[in-house]
DSSP file (Angstrom, degrees, kcal/mol; ACC not computed):
  #  RESIDUE AA STRUCTURE BP1 BP2  ACC     N-H-->O    O-->H-N    N-H-->O    O-->H-N    TCO  KAPPA ALPHA  PHI   PSI    X-CA   Y-CA   Z-CA
    1    1 A M              0   0    0      0, 0.0     2,-1.4     0, 0.0     3,-0.5   0.000 360.0 360.0 360.0  -5.4  -37.1    1.8  -18.4
    2    2 A G    >   +     0   0    0      1,-0.3     3,-1.8     2,-0.1     0, 0.0  -0.458 360.0  46.8  71.1 -91.5  -39.7    0.9  -21.0
    3    3 A L  T 3  S+     0   0    0     -2,-1.4    -1,-0.3     1,-0.3   144,-0.1   0.802 114.9  48.4 -56.9 -33.1  -38.0   -1.6  -23.3
    4    4 A F  T >> S+     0   0    0     -3,-0.5     3,-2.3   142,-0.1     4,-0.5   0.386  76.5 129.2 -95.2   4.9  -36.6   -3.6  -20.4
    5    5 A D  T <4 S+     0   0    0     -3,-1.8     7,-0.1     1,-0.3     6,-0.0  -0.394  86.4   4.7 -57.3 133.6  -39.8   -3.9  -18.4
    6    6 A N  T 34 S+     0   0    0      2,-0.2    -1,-0.3     5,-0.1     4,-0.1   0.532  99.8 111.2  66.8   8.8  -40.3   -7.5  -17.5
    7    7 A A  T <4 S+     0   0    0     -3,-2.3   119,-0.3     4,-0.1   120,-0.2   0.739  74.2  52.4 -80.4 -23.3  -36.9   -8.4  -19.0
    8    8 A V  S >< S-     0   0    0     -4,-0.5     3,-3.4   118,-0.2    -2,-0.2  -0.924 103.1 -97.1-114.7 136.5  -35.5   -9.2  -15.5
    9    9 A P  G >  S+     0   0    0      0, 0.0     3,-0.5     0, 0.0    -2,-0.1  -0.282 116.9  18.1 -48.7 127.8  -37.1  -11.5  -13.0
   10   10 A G  G 3  S-     0   0    0      1,-0.2     3,-0.1    -4,-0.1    -3,-0.0   0.257 112.1-107.4  88.6 -10.9  -39.1   -9.3  -10.6
   11   11 A G  G <  S+     0   0    0     -3,-3.4     2,-0.7     1,-0.2    -1,-0.2   0.605  81.2 126.5  69.2  12.6  -39.0   -6.5  -13.2
   12   12 A N    <   -     0   0    0     -3,-0.5     2,-0.7    -4,-0.1    -1,-0.2  -0.891  35.7-176.7-112.0 110.9  -36.5   -4.4  -11.2
   13   13 A I        -     0   0    0     -2,-0.7     2,-0.1    -3,-0.1    -9,-0.0  -0.913  19.7-149.4-103.7 112.9  -33.3   -3.2  -12.8
   14   14 A T     >  -     0   0    0     -2,-0.7     4,-2.4     1,-0.1     5,-0.2  -0.326  25.0-109.1 -76.7 161.2  -31.2   -1.4  -10.3
   15   15 A K  H  > S+     0   0    0      1,-0.2     4,-2.5     2,-0.2     5,-0.2   0.933 119.8  51.5 -58.3 -46.7  -28.9    1.4  -11.1
   16   16 A P  H  > S+     0   0    0      0, 0.0     4,-2.3     0, 0.0    -1,-0.2   0.904 110.6  49.2 -56.6 -39.1  -25.8   -0.7  -10.5
   17   17 A L  H  > S+     0   0    0      2,-0.2     4,-2.9     1,-0.2     5,-0.2   0.908 110.2  50.2 -67.2 -40.0  -27.2   -3.4  -12.8
   18   18 A M  H  X S+     0   0    0     -4,-2.4     4,-2.6     2,-0.2    -1,-0.2   0.886 110.4  50.6 -65.5 -37.2  -27.9   -0.8  -15.5
   19   19 A I  H  X S+     0   0    0     -4,-2.5     4,-2.6    -5,-0.2    -2,-0.2   0.917 111.9  48.0 -63.4 -42.0  -24.4    0.5  -15.2
   20   20 A A  H  X S+     0   0    0     -4,-2.3     4,-2.1     2,-0.2    -2,-0.2   0.921 113.8  45.6 -64.2 -46.0  -23.1   -3.1  -15.5
   21   21 A L  H  X S+     0   0    0     -4,-2.9     4,-3.1     2,-0.2     5,-0.4   0.901 113.6  50.4 -64.3 -40.8  -25.3   -3.8  -18.6
   22   22 A G  H  X>S+     0   0    0     -4,-2.6     4,-2.5    -5,-0.2     5,-1.8   0.911 110.5  49.2 -63.3 -43.5  -24.3   -0.5  -20.1
   23   23 A A  H  <5S+     0   0    0     -4,-2.6    33,-2.1     4,-0.2    -1,-0.2   0.886 116.7  42.8 -62.4 -39.4  -20.6   -1.2  -19.6
   24   24 A L  H  <5S+     0   0    0     -4,-2.1    33,-0.8    31,-0.3    35,-0.6   0.898 128.2  24.7 -74.3 -42.4  -20.9   -4.6  -21.1
   25   25 A L  H  <5S+     0   0    0     -4,-3.1    35,-0.4    -5,-0.2    -3,-0.2   0.789 136.6  15.9-100.0 -30.0  -23.2   -3.7  -24.1
   26   26 A V  T  <5S-     0   0    0     -4,-2.5    29,-0.5    -5,-0.4    -3,-0.2   0.489  86.6-126.1-127.5  -4.0  -22.7   -0.1  -24.9
   27   27 A G      < +     0   0    0     -5,-1.8     2,-0.4    27,-0.3    -4,-0.2   0.717  67.3 121.2  73.1  19.8  -19.5    1.0  -23.2
   28   28 A K        -     0   0    0     -6,-0.9     2,-0.6    25,-0.1    -1,-0.2  -0.875  64.6-126.1-118.6 149.9  -21.0    3.9  -21.4
   29   29 A M        -     0   0    0     -2,-0.4     2,-0.8    10,-0.2   -10,-0.1  -0.831  29.0-141.1 -84.0 128.9  -21.4    4.9  -17.8
   30   30 A L        -     0   0    0     -2,-0.6     2,-0.2   -15,-0.1   -11,-0.1  -0.829  14.6-143.7 -95.0 113.0  -25.0    5.5  -17.3
   31   31 A S        -     0   0    0     -2,-0.8     3,-0.1     1,-0.1     7,-0.1  -0.520   4.5-153.2 -80.0 144.8  -25.4    8.5  -15.0
   32   32 A G  S    S+     0   0    0      1,-0.2     2,-0.4    -2,-0.2    -1,-0.1   0.890  75.7  31.1 -83.9 -43.8  -28.3    8.4  -12.5
   33   33 A R  S >  S-     0   0    0      1,-0.1     3,-1.4     4,-0.1    -1,-0.2  -0.947  71.0-133.8-124.3 141.6  -29.0   12.1  -11.9
   34   34 A S  T 3  S+     0   0    0     -2,-0.4    -1,-0.1     1,-0.3     4,-0.1   0.777 104.4  59.5 -65.0 -27.8  -28.6   14.9  -14.4
   35   35 A E  T 3  S+     0   0    0      2,-0.1    -1,-0.3    -3,-0.0    -3,-0.0   0.685  91.5  83.4 -76.6 -13.5  -26.9   17.2  -11.9
   36   36 A E  S <  S-     0   0    0     -3,-1.4     2,-0.1     1,-0.0     3,-0.1  -0.756  84.6-127.0 -86.5 128.2  -24.1   14.6  -11.5
   37   37 A P        -     0   0    0      0, 0.0     2,-0.1     0, 0.0    -4,-0.1  -0.457  39.1 -93.5 -67.5 149.3  -21.4   14.7  -14.1
   38   38 A A        -     0   0    0      1,-0.1     3,-0.1    -2,-0.1    -8,-0.0  -0.408  45.8-108.3 -64.3 135.9  -20.9   11.4  -15.7
   39   39 A A        -     0   0    0     -2,-0.1   -10,-0.2     1,-0.1    -1,-0.1  -0.389  37.9-105.6 -63.0 138.3  -18.1    9.5  -13.9
   40   40 A P        -     0   0    0      0, 0.0     2,-0.2     0, 0.0    -1,-0.1  -0.399  39.1-108.8 -64.8 143.7  -14.9    9.3  -16.0
   41   41 A Q        -     0   0    0      1,-0.1     3,-0.1    -3,-0.1   -13,-0.0  -0.531  29.7-123.3 -75.0 138.2  -14.4    5.9  -17.4
   42   42 A A        -     0   0    0     -2,-0.2    -1,-0.1     1,-0.1    66,-0.0  -0.409  41.2 -85.1 -70.9 154.0  -11.6    3.9  -15.9
   43   43 A P        -     0   0    0      0, 0.0    -1,-0.1     0, 0.0     3,-0.1  -0.330  50.1-107.7 -57.8 144.1   -8.9    2.7  -18.3
   44   44 A V        -     0   0    0      1,-0.1     3,-0.1    -3,-0.1    57,-0.1  -0.574  39.4-108.4 -76.4 134.0   -9.9   -0.6  -19.9
   45   45 A P    >   -     0   0    0      0, 0.0     3,-1.7     0, 0.0     5,-0.1  -0.263  39.2 -94.4 -62.4 147.4   -7.9   -3.5  -18.5
   46   46 A A  T 3  S+     0   0    0      1,-0.2     3,-0.1     3,-0.1    54,-0.1  -0.348 110.6  32.8 -58.9 139.3   -5.3   -5.0  -20.7
   47   47 A G  T 3  S+     0   0    0      1,-0.4     2,-0.3    -3,-0.1    -1,-0.2   0.375  89.5 116.3  94.8  -4.8   -6.6   -8.0  -22.5
   48   48 A T    <   -     0   0    0     -3,-1.7     2,-1.3    52,-0.1    -1,-0.4  -0.728  67.4-128.0 -96.6 151.5  -10.2   -6.8  -22.9
   49   49 A D        -     0   0    0     -2,-0.3     2,-0.2     7,-0.3    -3,-0.1  -0.636  39.6-179.6 -95.9  77.5  -11.6   -6.1  -26.3
   50   50 A A        -     0   0    0     -2,-1.3     2,-0.4     7,-0.2     6,-0.2  -0.503  13.4-170.5 -84.1 148.0  -12.9   -2.6  -25.8
   51   51 A S  B >>  -A   55   0A   0      4,-1.4     3,-0.7    -2,-0.2     4,-0.5  -0.993  30.3-124.2-134.2 140.1  -14.7   -0.6  -28.4
   52   52 A A  T 34 S+     0   0    0     -2,-0.4     3,-0.1     1,-0.3    -1,-0.1   0.860 111.1  15.2 -56.8 -38.6  -15.6    3.1  -28.0
   53   53 A D  T 34 S+     0   0    0      1,-0.1    -1,-0.3     2,-0.1    91,-0.2   0.234 119.1  69.9-118.7  14.5  -19.3    2.5  -28.6
   54   54 A G  T <4>S-     0   0    0     -3,-0.7     5,-2.9     1,-0.3     4,-0.3   0.180  94.9-113.5-121.0  19.5  -19.5   -1.2  -28.2
   55   55 A G  B ><5 -A   51   0A   0     -4,-0.5    -4,-1.4   -29,-0.5     3,-1.1  -0.059  53.9 -53.0  77.0 176.5  -18.9   -2.0  -24.5
   56   56 A L  T 3 5S+     0   0    0    -33,-2.1    -7,-0.3     1,-0.3    -1,-0.2   0.737 140.7  36.2 -64.3 -25.3  -16.0   -3.8  -22.9
   57   57 A L  T 3 5S-     0   0    0    -33,-0.8    -1,-0.3    -3,-0.3    -2,-0.2   0.320 129.2 -84.4-111.3   7.4  -16.4   -6.8  -25.2
   58   58 A G  T <>5S-     0   0    0     -3,-1.1     4,-0.6    -4,-0.3     3,-0.3   0.733  77.8 -75.8  94.3  26.2  -17.4   -5.0  -28.4
   59   59 A G  H  ><S-     0   0    0     -5,-2.9     4,-2.4   -35,-0.6     5,-0.2  -0.344  83.3 -32.3  88.0-166.2  -21.1   -4.8  -27.7
   60   60 A L  H  > S+     0   0    0    -35,-0.4     4,-2.7     1,-0.2    -1,-0.2   0.889 137.7  52.1 -60.8 -41.6  -23.9   -7.4  -27.8
   61   61 A G  H  > S+     0   0    0     -3,-0.3     4,-2.1    77,-0.2    -1,-0.2   0.887 110.2  49.3 -60.9 -39.8  -22.2   -9.3  -30.6
   62   62 A G  H  X S+     0   0    0     -4,-0.6     4,-2.4     2,-0.2    -2,-0.2   0.893 110.1  50.5 -65.6 -41.1  -19.0   -9.4  -28.7
   63   63 A L  H  X S+     0   0    0     -4,-2.4     4,-2.2     2,-0.2    -2,-0.2   0.946 111.7  47.2 -62.2 -48.4  -20.7  -10.7  -25.6
   64   64 A L  H  X S+     0   0    0     -4,-2.7     4,-2.4     1,-0.2    -1,-0.2   0.885 110.8  53.3 -61.2 -37.6  -22.5  -13.4  -27.6
   65   65 A G  H  X S+     0   0    0     -4,-2.1     4,-2.9     2,-0.2    -1,-0.2   0.905 107.6  50.6 -62.4 -42.9  -19.1  -14.3  -29.2
   66   66 A K  H  X S+     0   0    0     -4,-2.4     4,-1.5     2,-0.2    -2,-0.2   0.905 110.8  49.0 -62.3 -41.1  -17.5  -14.7  -25.8
   67   67 A L  H  <>S+     0   0    0     -4,-2.2     5,-3.0     2,-0.2     6,-0.2   0.915 113.1  46.8 -64.5 -42.1  -20.3  -16.9  -24.6
   68   68 A K  H ><5S+     0   0    0     -4,-2.4     3,-1.6     4,-0.3     5,-0.5   0.912 110.0  52.8 -65.5 -42.4  -20.0  -19.1  -27.8
   69   69 A D  H 3<5S+     0   0    0     -4,-2.9    -1,-0.2     1,-0.3    -2,-0.2   0.799 107.4  53.7 -61.3 -28.8  -16.2  -19.2  -27.5
   70   70 A A  T 3<5S-     0   0    0     -4,-1.5    -1,-0.3    -5,-0.2    -2,-0.2   0.353 127.6 -98.1 -89.4   5.7  -16.6  -20.5  -23.9
   71   71 A G  T < 5S+     0   0    0     -3,-1.6     3,-0.2    -5,-0.1    -3,-0.2   0.637  97.5 109.1  90.7  13.7  -18.9  -23.3  -25.0
   72   72 A H     >< +     0   0    0     -5,-3.0     4,-2.5    -6,-0.2     3,-0.3  -0.019  31.2 122.1-110.8  28.6  -22.2  -21.6  -24.2
   73   73 A G  H  > S+     0   0    0     -5,-0.5     4,-3.0    -6,-0.2     5,-0.2   0.861  72.5  54.8 -59.7 -38.5  -23.3  -21.0  -27.7
   74   74 A N  H  > S+     0   0    0     -3,-0.2     4,-1.3     2,-0.2    -1,-0.2   0.882 110.9  46.1 -64.1 -37.3  -26.6  -22.9  -27.2
   75   75 A V  H  > S+     0   0    0     -3,-0.3     4,-1.3     2,-0.2    11,-0.4   0.938 114.4  46.5 -70.2 -47.6  -27.5  -20.7  -24.3
   76   76 A A  H  X S+     0   0    0     -4,-2.5     4,-1.6     1,-0.2     3,-0.4   0.913 111.3  52.9 -61.3 -42.7  -26.6  -17.5  -26.1
   77   77 A D  H  X S+     0   0    0     -4,-3.0     4,-2.9     1,-0.2    -1,-0.2   0.845 103.6  57.6 -63.0 -32.3  -28.5  -18.6  -29.2
   78   78 A S  H  < S+     0   0    0     -4,-1.3    -1,-0.2     1,-0.2    -2,-0.2   0.860 105.4  50.7 -66.3 -34.0  -31.6  -19.3  -27.0
   79   79 A W  H  < S+     0   0    0     -4,-1.3    53,-0.2    -3,-0.4    -1,-0.2   0.875 116.0  40.4 -70.6 -36.3  -31.5  -15.6  -25.8
   80   80 A V  H  < S+     0   0    0     -4,-1.6    55,-0.3    55,-0.1    -2,-0.2   0.882 106.8  76.1 -79.6 -38.8  -31.4  -14.3  -29.4
   81   81 A G  S  < S-     0   0    0     -4,-2.9    54,-0.2    -5,-0.2    51,-0.1   0.027  91.4-110.6 -66.5 178.3  -33.8  -16.8  -30.8
   82   82 A T  S    S+     0   0    0     52,-0.1    -1,-0.1    53,-0.1     3,-0.1   0.460  88.4  83.0 -93.6  -1.9  -37.6  -16.7  -30.4
   83   83 A G  S    S-     0   0    0      1,-0.2     2,-0.1    -5,-0.1     0, 0.0   0.020  95.8 -44.2 -85.8-162.6  -37.9  -19.7  -28.1
   84   84 A Q        -     0   0    0      1,-0.1     2,-0.4    -2,-0.0    -1,-0.2  -0.394  60.1-118.5 -65.6 136.2  -37.4  -20.2  -24.4
   85   85 A N        -     0   0    0     -2,-0.1    -6,-0.1    -3,-0.1    -1,-0.1  -0.669  24.0-139.7 -79.0 127.8  -34.4  -18.5  -22.9
   86   86 A Q        -     0   0    0     -2,-0.4     2,-0.1   -11,-0.4    -7,-0.1  -0.622  20.7-119.4 -84.0 144.3  -32.0  -20.9  -21.3
   87   87 A P        -     0   0    0      0, 0.0     2,-0.4     0, 0.0    35,-0.1  -0.381  19.0-144.9 -78.4 161.5  -30.4  -19.8  -18.0
   88   88 A I        -     0   0    0     33,-0.5    36,-0.1    -2,-0.1   -16,-0.0  -0.995  17.9-119.4-126.7 138.8  -26.6  -19.4  -17.4
   89   89 A N     >  -     0   0    0     -2,-0.4     4,-2.4     1,-0.1     5,-0.2  -0.485  22.3-125.2 -69.7 138.2  -24.8  -20.2  -14.2
   90   90 A P  H  > S+     0   0    0      0, 0.0     4,-2.6     0, 0.0     5,-0.1   0.878 111.8  52.0 -56.0 -37.9  -23.0  -17.2  -12.7
   91   91 A G  H  > S+     0   0    0      2,-0.2     4,-2.4     1,-0.2     5,-0.2   0.906 109.5  48.9 -64.9 -41.3  -19.7  -19.1  -12.7
   92   92 A D  H  > S+     0   0    0      2,-0.2     4,-2.1     1,-0.2    -1,-0.2   0.898 111.4  49.8 -64.2 -39.6  -20.1  -20.0  -16.3
   93   93 A L  H  X S+     0   0    0     -4,-2.4     4,-2.5     2,-0.2     5,-0.3   0.919 110.6  50.2 -65.5 -43.5  -20.8  -16.4  -17.2
   94   94 A G  H  X S+     0   0    0     -4,-2.6     4,-2.3    -5,-0.2    -2,-0.2   0.908 110.6  49.5 -59.7 -43.3  -17.8  -15.2  -15.2
   95   95 A S  H  < S+     0   0    0     -4,-2.4    -1,-0.2     1,-0.2    -2,-0.2   0.889 112.4  47.9 -62.0 -40.1  -15.6  -17.7  -17.0
   96   96 A A  H  < S+     0   0    0     -4,-2.1    -2,-0.2     1,-0.2    -1,-0.2   0.903 116.1  42.6 -69.5 -40.9  -16.9  -16.6  -20.4
   97   97 A L  H  < S-     0   0    0     -4,-2.5     4,-0.4    -5,-0.1    -2,-0.2   0.833 109.1-131.0 -75.7 -32.3  -16.5  -12.9  -19.6
   98   98 A G     X  -     0   0    0     -4,-2.3     4,-2.1    -5,-0.3     3,-0.2   0.144  19.4 -87.6  91.7 149.7  -13.1  -13.2  -18.0
   99   99 A P  H  > S+     0   0    0      0, 0.0     4,-2.6     0, 0.0     5,-0.2   0.820 121.6  55.7 -62.3 -35.2  -11.7  -11.9  -14.7
  100  100 A A  H  > S+     0   0    0      2,-0.2     4,-2.1     1,-0.2     5,-0.1   0.904 110.7  44.7 -67.9 -40.5  -10.5   -8.5  -16.0
  101  101 A V  H  > S+     0   0    0     -4,-0.4     4,-2.5    -3,-0.2     5,-0.2   0.916 114.3  48.5 -68.5 -43.1  -13.9   -7.7  -17.4
  102  102 A I  H  X S+     0   0    0     -4,-2.1     4,-2.5     2,-0.2    -2,-0.2   0.913 112.4  49.4 -62.2 -43.4  -15.8   -8.8  -14.3
  103  103 A R  H  X S+     0   0    0     -4,-2.6     4,-2.4     2,-0.2    -2,-0.2   0.920 111.4  49.9 -61.8 -44.7  -13.3   -6.8  -12.1
  104  104 A E  H  X S+     0   0    0     -4,-2.1     4,-2.1     1,-0.2    -2,-0.2   0.935 113.8  43.8 -61.9 -48.3  -13.8   -3.7  -14.3
  105  105 A I  H  X S+     0   0    0     -4,-2.5     4,-2.1     2,-0.2     6,-0.3   0.893 111.5  53.7 -67.8 -38.8  -17.6   -3.8  -14.2
  106  106 A A  H  X>S+     0   0    0     -4,-2.5     4,-2.0    -5,-0.2     5,-0.7   0.912 109.6  48.9 -61.3 -42.3  -17.6   -4.6  -10.4
  107  107 A Q  H  <5S+     0   0    0     -4,-2.4    -1,-0.2     1,-0.2    -2,-0.2   0.906 110.9  50.1 -63.3 -40.7  -15.4   -1.5   -9.8
  108  108 A R  H  <5S+     0   0    0     -4,-2.1    -1,-0.2     1,-0.2    -2,-0.2   0.851 119.2  37.0 -67.1 -33.3  -17.7    0.7  -12.0
  109  109 A T  H  <5S-     0   0    0     -4,-2.1    -1,-0.2    -5,-0.1    -2,-0.2   0.685  99.9-127.3 -92.9 -19.6  -20.9   -0.5  -10.2
  110  110 A G  T  <5 +     0   0    0     -4,-2.0     2,-0.2     1,-0.3    -3,-0.2   0.562  68.1 128.5  80.1   6.6  -19.5   -0.8   -6.6
  111  111 A M      < -     0   0    0     -5,-0.7    -1,-0.3    -6,-0.3     2,-0.2  -0.579  65.5-109.3 -91.8 156.3  -20.8   -4.3   -6.5
  112  112 A N     >  -     0   0    0     -2,-0.2     4,-2.3     1,-0.1     5,-0.2  -0.523  34.1-110.7 -79.8 161.1  -18.8   -7.3   -5.4
  113  113 A E  H  > S+     0   0    0      1,-0.2     4,-2.5     2,-0.2     5,-0.2   0.871 114.6  51.0 -64.2 -40.2  -17.9   -9.7   -8.2
  114  114 A Q  H  > S+     0   0    0      2,-0.2     4,-2.3     1,-0.2    -1,-0.2   0.920 112.3  46.0 -65.9 -42.8  -20.2  -12.6   -7.0
  115  115 A E  H  > S+     0   0    0      2,-0.2     4,-2.6     1,-0.2     5,-0.2   0.896 112.0  53.1 -65.4 -39.3  -23.2  -10.3   -6.7
  116  116 A L  H  X S+     0   0    0     -4,-2.3     4,-2.9     1,-0.2     5,-0.2   0.934 111.0  45.4 -59.9 -48.1  -22.5   -8.8  -10.1
  117  117 A L  H  X S+     0   0    0     -4,-2.5     4,-2.5     2,-0.2    -2,-0.2   0.884 111.2  53.5 -65.2 -38.4  -22.4  -12.2  -11.7
  118  118 A Q  H  X S+     0   0    0     -4,-2.3     4,-1.4    -5,-0.2    -2,-0.2   0.956 113.9  41.5 -60.1 -50.8  -25.5  -13.4   -9.9
  119  119 A Q  H  X S+     0   0    0     -4,-2.6     4,-2.2     1,-0.2    -2,-0.2   0.902 115.4  49.1 -65.4 -42.2  -27.4  -10.3  -11.2
  120  120 A L  H  X S+     0   0    0     -4,-2.9     4,-3.1     1,-0.2    -1,-0.2   0.904 107.8  54.9 -64.3 -39.6  -26.0  -10.4  -14.7
  121  121 A S  H  < S+     0   0    0     -4,-2.5   -33,-0.5     1,-0.2    -1,-0.2   0.843 114.4  41.5 -63.9 -31.3  -26.8  -14.2  -15.0
  122  122 A Q  H  < S+     0   0    0     -4,-1.4     4,-0.5    -5,-0.2    -1,-0.2   0.836 121.8  40.1 -81.5 -33.9  -30.4  -13.4  -14.1
  123  123 A A  H  X S+     0   0    0     -4,-2.2     4,-2.4    -5,-0.1     3,-0.3   0.859 100.3  68.0 -85.9 -38.0  -30.7  -10.3  -16.2
  124  124 A L  H  X S+     0   0    0     -4,-3.1     4,-3.0     1,-0.2     5,-0.4   0.873  93.5  56.1 -59.2 -43.2  -28.8  -11.1  -19.4
  125  125 A P  H  > S+     0   0    0      0, 0.0     4,-1.8     0, 0.0    -1,-0.2   0.935 115.4  38.4 -56.0 -46.0  -31.2  -13.7  -20.9
  126  126 A G  H  > S+     0   0    0     -4,-0.5     4,-2.3  -119,-0.3    -2,-0.2   0.882 117.2  50.2 -72.0 -38.0  -34.2  -11.4  -20.7
  127  127 A I  H  X S+     0   0    0     -4,-2.4     4,-2.2  -120,-0.2     5,-0.2   0.944 113.1  45.2 -65.1 -48.2  -32.2   -8.2  -21.8
  128  128 A V  H  X S+     0   0    0     -4,-3.0     4,-1.0    -5,-0.2    -1,-0.2   0.905 112.3  53.3 -63.2 -39.8  -30.6  -10.0  -24.8
  129  129 A D  H >< S+     0   0    0     -4,-1.8     3,-0.6    -5,-0.4    -1,-0.2   0.919 110.6  46.7 -58.2 -45.5  -34.1  -11.4  -25.7
  130  130 A K  H 3< S+     0   0    0     -4,-2.3    -1,-0.2     1,-0.2    -2,-0.2   0.842 111.3  51.4 -67.5 -33.3  -35.6   -7.9  -25.6
  131  131 A L  H 3< S+     0   0    0     -4,-2.2    -1,-0.2     1,-0.2    -2,-0.2   0.649 114.4  44.5 -79.1 -12.9  -32.8   -6.5  -27.7
  132  132 A T    X<  +     0   0    0     -4,-1.0     3,-1.8    -3,-0.6    -1,-0.2  -0.476  65.7 156.2-126.1  61.3  -33.2   -9.2  -30.4
  133  133 A P  T 3  S+     0   0    0      0, 0.0    -1,-0.1     0, 0.0    -2,-0.1   0.774  78.9  39.9 -64.0 -25.1  -37.0   -9.4  -30.9
  134  134 A N  T 3  S-     0   0    0      2,-0.3   -52,-0.1    -3,-0.1     3,-0.1   0.185 122.5 -98.5-106.9  17.2  -36.7  -10.9  -34.4
  135  135 A G  S <  S+     0   0    0     -3,-1.8     2,-0.4   -55,-0.3   -54,-0.1   0.654  89.4 119.6  78.0  14.6  -33.8  -13.2  -33.7
  136  136 A Q        -     0   0    0    -56,-0.1    -2,-0.3   -55,-0.1    -1,-0.3  -0.926  65.9-125.4-116.1 138.9  -31.3  -10.7  -35.1
  137  137 A V        -     0   0    0     -2,-0.4    -5,-0.1    -3,-0.1    -9,-0.0  -0.718  32.7-135.5 -80.3 120.6  -28.4   -9.1  -33.3
  138  138 A P        -     0   0    0      0, 0.0   -77,-0.2     0, 0.0   -78,-0.1  -0.250  24.2 -93.0 -73.1 164.4  -28.8   -5.3  -33.7
  139  139 A Q    >>  -     0   0    0      1,-0.1     4,-1.7   -79,-0.1     3,-0.6  -0.344  40.9-105.6 -69.3 158.9  -25.9   -2.9  -34.5
  140  140 A N  H 3> S+     0   0    0      1,-0.2     4,-2.6     2,-0.2     5,-0.2   0.865 120.5  54.7 -56.2 -40.8  -24.1   -1.3  -31.5
  141  141 A H  H 3> S+     0   0    0      1,-0.2     4,-2.0     2,-0.2    -1,-0.2   0.843 106.6  51.7 -65.8 -31.5  -25.7    2.1  -32.1
  142  142 A Q  H <> S+     0   0    0     -3,-0.6     4,-1.3     2,-0.2    -1,-0.2   0.858 110.2  48.6 -71.7 -35.4  -29.2    0.5  -31.9
  143  143 A V  H  X S+     0   0    0     -4,-1.7     4,-1.4     2,-0.2     3,-0.3   0.924 110.7  51.9 -67.0 -44.4  -28.3   -1.2  -28.6
  144  144 A A  H  X S+     0   0    0     -4,-2.6     4,-1.1     1,-0.2     3,-0.3   0.897 106.8  52.2 -58.8 -41.5  -27.0    2.1  -27.3
  145  145 A S  H  X S+     0   0    0     -4,-2.0     4,-0.8     1,-0.2    -1,-0.2   0.824 103.1  59.2 -68.7 -28.6  -30.2    3.9  -28.2
  146  146 A A  H  < S+     0   0    0     -4,-1.3     3,-0.3    -3,-0.3    -1,-0.2   0.858 106.7  47.4 -65.0 -34.7  -32.2    1.2  -26.3
  147  147 A F  H  < S+     0   0    0     -4,-1.4    -1,-0.2    -3,-0.3    -2,-0.2   0.726 111.7  51.5 -77.0 -21.0  -30.3    2.2  -23.2
  148  148 A N  H  <        0   0    0     -4,-1.1    -1,-0.2     1,-0.2    -2,-0.2   0.559 360.0 360.0 -90.9 -10.1  -31.0    5.9  -23.8
  149  149 A S     <        0   0    0     -4,-0.8    -1,-0.2    -3,-0.3    -2,-0.1   0.492 360.0 360.0 -87.3 360.0  -34.7    5.5  -24.3
């Protein structure tokens, strides 16, 4: 995956995890094989802040905003900043994202909600860090291009 090498503990980003990250950060279903048509996107649950090109929460900025609103601003800031990335508890991540978003992503990936939160809580610190190398949050189209490279 290039940009995301070593972003996740163990260095392995599975297809379901990439679908989850894509749904969260860029709002796209990431198809695995070119001969498969992209799966149609399910309707976005009521109460989510969906953006056509910005993921279920409005992209990386929306995700960071949700974390800050839920009291995890110091953790989110550590991922964007140039210092050590602070971990986030899967339960705290689930509370910040909200049940509708977690349910939507779990359905898209075929993962159960607990496993999804466990993997996202491990992956997001490194992924956000890689997407913000200079401590700046990129525009949604820049995040999307990182997933397409």
